[in-house]
C-alpha positions in Angstrom: 85.2 81.9 61.7 83.3 80.1 58.9 80.8 77.5 59.9 82.7 74.8 58.0 85.8 74.0 60.1 88.9 75.8 58.8 90.9 72.6 59.1 89.0 71.2 56.0 89.5 74.3 53.8 92.2 74.0 51.2 95.3 75.9 52.5 95.4 77.5 49.0 92.2 79.3 50.0 93.3 80.5 53.5 93.2 84.2 53.9 95.2 86.4 56.4 92.1 86.3 58.6 92.2 82.5 58.6 95.8 82.5 59.6 95.0 85.0 62.4 92.2 82.7 63.6 94.8 79.9 64.0 96.8 82.1 66.5 100.1 80.9 65.1 103.2 81.8 67.0 106.5 80.9 65.2 109.7 80.1 67.1 112.6 80.3 64.7 116.0 78.6 65.3 114.4 76.6 68.0 116.7 74.2 69.9 116.7 70.5 69.1 115.8 69.9 72.7 112.6 71.7 72.1 111.8 70.1 68.8 112.9 66.5 69.4 114.0 66.1 73.0 117.4 65.6 74.6 117.0 61.8 75.0 116.9 61.2 71.2 119.5 63.6 69.8 122.7 61.8 68.9 125.9 63.0 70.4 129.3 62.7 68.8 130.6 59.1 69.4 127.3 57.8 70.8 126.3 54.3 70.2 123.3 52.6 68.6 122.3 49.5 66.8 122.8 49.2 63.1 122.2 46.3 60.7 125.0 44.9 58.5 124.7 42.2 55.8 127.3 39.5 55.4 129.0 39.7 52.0 129.0 35.9 51.8 125.4 35.2 52.8 121.9 36.6 52.8 121.8 36.7 56.6 121.7 40.0 58.6 123.3 40.6 61.9 123.2 43.4 64.5 126.4 45.2 65.5 126.6 47.7 68.4 128.7 50.5 66.9 128.8 54.3 67.0 125.7 54.8 64.9 125.9 58.5 64.3 129.6 58.5 63.7 129.3 55.6 61.2 126.8 57.5 59.1 128.4 61.0 59.4 131.7 59.7 58.2 130.2 59.1 54.8 127.6 61.8 54.7 129.8 64.8 55.7 132.8 63.8 53.5 132.4 65.6 50.2 133.1 69.3 50.0 130.8 71.7 48.1 133.2 71.8 45.3 133.4 68.0 45.1 129.6 67.9 45.0 129.5 70.4 42.2 131.9 68.3 40.2 130.4 65.0 41.1 129.8 64.3 37.4 133.5 64.4 36.8 136.5 63.3 38.8 134.7 63.3 42.2 132.3 60.7 40.9 135.0 58.0 41.1 135.8 58.8 44.7 132.2 58.7 46.0 130.7 56.0 43.8 130.6 53.6 46.8 129.3 56.1 49.3 125.9 55.1 50.7 124.7 58.7 50.4 125.4 59.0 46.6 121.6 59.1 45.9 121.6 62.3 48.0 124.8 63.8 46.5 123.6 63.4 42.9 120.6 65.7 43.2 122.7 68.1 45.3 125.1 68.2 42.3 122.2 68.8 40.0 121.1 71.8 42.0 124.6 73.3 42.2 124.7 73.2 38.4 121.2 74.3 37.6 118.5 76.9 38.3 115.8 74.2 38.6 115.5 72.8 42.1 112.1 71.2 43.0 112.5 67.7 41.7 116.1 67.4 42.7 115.4 68.9 46.2 112.6 66.3 46.7 114.8 63.4 45.6 117.6 64.6 47.9 115.5 64.7 51.1 113.6 61.5 50.4 116.8 59.6 49.7 118.4 61.1 52.8 115.8 59.7 55.1 115.4 56.4 53.3 119.1 55.7 53.6 119.1 56.5 57.3 116.1 54.2 57.9 118.0 51.3 56.2 121.0 51.8 58.4 119.5 52.0 61.9 117.6 49.6 64.1 114.2 50.8 65.4 111.7 49.2 67.8 108.9 49.7 65.2 109.1 49.5 61.3 109.1 53.0 59.8 109.3 53.7 56.1 109.2 56.5 53.6 106.2 56.7 51.3 106.5 58.9 48.1 102.7 59.6 48.0 101.9 63.2 47.1 98.4 63.4 48.6 97.6 62.6 52.3 94.1 61.0 52.4 92.4 61.7 55.7 89.1 61.1 57.5 88.7 63.3 60.5 85.5 64.1 62.4 83.5 62.4 59.7 85.1 64.5 56.9 87.1 63.0 54.1 89.6 64.8 52.0 93.2 65.0 50.7 96.1 67.3 51.3 99.1 67.8 49.0 102.5 66.7 50.3 105.8 65.5 48.8 105.9 62.2 50.8 105.4 60.9 54.3 107.0 58.9 57.1 104.8 56.0 58.2 104.7 53.4 60.8 104.0 50.3 58.6 101.3 49.0 60.9 99.4 52.3 60.9 99.7 53.6 57.3 96.8 56.0 57.6 98.5 58.0 60.3 101.7 59.8 59.1 104.5 60.3 61.6 106.0 63.2 59.6 105.3 64.9 56.3 107.7 66.0 53.6 107.3 69.5 52.1 109.4 71.0 49.3 109.6 74.6 48.2 108.6 75.3 44.6 109.2 78.4 42.6 110.2 80.4 45.7 107.0 79.4 47.6 107.9 77.9 51.0 104.4 76.4 51.2 103.9 77.7 54.7 100.1 77.3 54.7 100.5 73.8 53.5 102.9 73.1 56.3 100.5 74.4 58.9 97.7 72.2 57.4 100.0 69.2 57.4 100.9 69.6 61.0 97.3 70.2 62.1 96.0 67.1 60.2 98.7 64.9 61.8 97.6 66.1 65.2 93.9 65.9 64.5 94.3 62.3 63.2 96.3 61.2 66.2 93.8 63.0 68.6 90.9 61.2 67.0 92.7 57.9 67.7 93.2 59.0 71.3 97.0 59.2 70.7 99.3 61.9 72.0 102.4 62.7 69.8 104.0 65.6 68.2 103.6 66.5 64.5 106.5 67.2 62.2 107.2 68.6 58.7 110.5 67.9 57.0 111.0 70.8 54.7 113.5 71.4 51.8 114.1 74.7 50.2 116.6 74.0 47.4 119.6 72.5 49.2 118.4 73.6 52.6 116.9 71.3 55.1 114.6 72.3 58.0 112.5 70.5 60.6 109.3 72.0 62.1 107.3 70.7 65.0 103.9 71.4 66.4 102.1 70.0 69.5 98.9 71.9 70.0 96.7 71.2 73.1 93.7 68.9 72.6 91.4 71.8 73.4 92.9 73.7 70.5 92.1 70.8 68.2 88.6 70.4 69.6 87.9 74.0 68.8 89.1 73.7 65.3 87.1 70.5 64.6 84.0 72.3 65.8 84.5 75.4 63.7 85.3 77.5 66.7 88.1 80.0 67.3 90.9 78.4 69.5 91.8 80.2 72.7 95.4 78.8 72.8 98.2 79.6 70.4 99.5 77.2 67.8 103.3 77.2 68.5 105.4 76.2 65.6 109.1 75.3 66.4 111.4 75.7 63.4 114.9 74.4 63.4 117.7 76.2 61.8 118.2 75.7 58.1 121.0 73.3 57.2 122.6 73.6 53.8 123.3 70.0 52.7 126.1 71.3 50.4 128.1 72.4 53.4 130.1 69.7 55.2 129.6 71.0 58.7 125.9 71.8 58.2 125.3 68.4 56.5 126.7 66.7 59.7 124.2 68.7 61.8 121.3 67.9 59.4 122.1 64.2 59.9 122.1 64.7 63.7 118.6 66.3 63.4 117.2 63.6 61.1 118.6 60.7 63.1 117.2 62.2 66.3 113.8 62.5 64.8 113.9 58.9 63.5 114.9 57.7 67.0 112.0 59.6 68.5 109.5 58.3 66.0 110.8 54.8 66.6 110.7 54.9 70.3 108.3 52.9 72.4 105.4 54.9 73.8 105.4 57.5 71.0 101.8 57.0 70.3 100.7 56.7 73.9 97.0 57.0 74.7 95.7 60.3 76.0 94.8 60.4 79.7 
């Protein structure tokens, strides 16, 4: 282990020995119960609060409706063929769909071999639209920043990302980080660093919460969660080899061009947003 804590090395410079030191154990196709928790995962027909604006005034009102069903009706509607032809006849049908800012980059990817910018636009728009349509106990927003600035254990630095989810009152502490594959690179080392820095920052503020990476690979959406023990973080911050494993829980991949998989991706993302917006998320450590 180098004397300078691995956590502050650029992930681009991590070697296989560095990754071995982190004791990573990956759990693929993990259940949503493991990643998010059963209390927050929307069920078909469940209810939640959503905001609606009156067409005749600037006032907003709350309506208690089937939140997930309301969103999925629009999000899961277009077929892959309709998405591919969105520039043509399908455009008229979906021009009033609230998820059109997601469908347009999906259309671009279905008609092109260049994915990175469109993939990033699709996932950021996806989350922004959900946030505008649901009621949360705390204000959460998407930031399109591409560098996470951090100060942990007296060290300052920056880490590349493709955006973050923030609680507005604590902008220096990301609740989740966006990562997008580029040129076939899934950015796994970056994702590990993004998860660890989220946890290290929360740990430094005496907060206990899970860390998340929202990952897009072309048209495919995935959520990854990590929740390492505080002793694991202490070891890393002191330049020592952790004795515990770093468990990474990866959801399935959800192809946003497929109607059925798009519905399940919405279930995942709405569940995550409900979790992040829940009271007690950033509880103090005992």
